[in-house]
N, C-alpha and C positions, 0 to 999 in steps of 0.2 A: 874657233874654227867652224866653217860652214859644214853642215851635215848634208853630204851629197847623197841623194837617193840611190838605192841599189840599181835601179834601171839605168841610171846614168853611168854608174861604175861599170856595169856589164857592157854597155855600149862602148865606153871608152877603152875598156880592156880589149874588146874585139878590134878596135882601131889600132891599139898598141901592137896587137898580134900581127896585124897586116903591115903596119908601117912605122912602128916604134913611137917614141915620145914626140918626134917631129911631126908625124901625121896628126896626133892628138892636138898638138899646139896649133897646127895649121887649120884643122877643122873647127876648133874652138874660136880662133880668130875670125875665120870666114863667117861662122855663124853669128858671132857678135856684131860684126860689121854689116852683114847683109840683113840680118833680122831687125836691127835697130831701125833701119829705114822702112822695112815692111810694117813694123809695129806702128810707126808714125803714120804711114799711109793708111793702115787699118783704122786708126783712131780718127784721122781726118775724114775718111770716107763715112765712118759711123756718125760723125758730127754733122755731116751734110746730107745724110740719108742716101748715100750712093751705095745701094745694095750690091751692085756688080763689083764695085771696088772693094767692098768689105769681103765679099765671097772670094774674090781672087787673092787678096792679101792673106786672108785666113787660110786658104788652101795652100798657098806657098809656104807659109809659116808652119803649117801642120806637118808637111813632109819633112822639112828640115828638123823640126823638133823630134819627130819619131825616129829619124835616123840617129840621133844622139841620145836616145833613151829618155827624152824629156816628156814623159807620159802626161803629166798634169797640163803642161803647156799645149801639147798636141790635142788633148781632149778639149781644152778650152777653145782652141782654134776650130776644132770640128763642130762644136756647139754653135760657135759664131758663124761659121760658114753655112751650116744647115739653116740657121735662122734667116740669114740673108737670102739664101736660095728659096726659102718658103715665102719670102716677101714680108717677113715679120720684122719691121723696123723699130718697133716699140722699145725693145730692150737692147738694141745694138750698142749703145754707148756703154752700158754696164758690162756687156759681154766683152767689148773692146778693152775696157778698163781691167777686166779679169785677165785677158791675154797679156796686157802690159805688165801686170803684177807677176804673172807666171814667167814672163820673159826676164824681168828684172832678177828674179831668183835664179833662173836658169843661167843667165849670163854670169852670175856670181859663182855658181857651182862649176861652170866650165873654166872660169878664170882660176879658181883654186885647183881644180883637177889637172889643168894643163901647166900649172906652175912647176 
């Protein structure tokens, strides 16, 4: 079984309090669908050196991740966004790969938690 971080459990418990299991399932589904495209956009922008695209995708992902208690993913997004806004394109592909890895883990945690 997937070990879900405490921050995710707390966030999902808060959602359950507001709207029950249906809200948790809906938020997990929306996150997975929305964020998959954003992660692809982030990686594509990093590959082409599109600093604005990287910053915008990372920013959007960061907010969604924080809302669901996905702290590691949100922190990776913040580091990526800050690097892009500074104009530091040298490590963007590695940062984008880190976000992708954190997203993959997060999507699994949410799938398990919402089941």
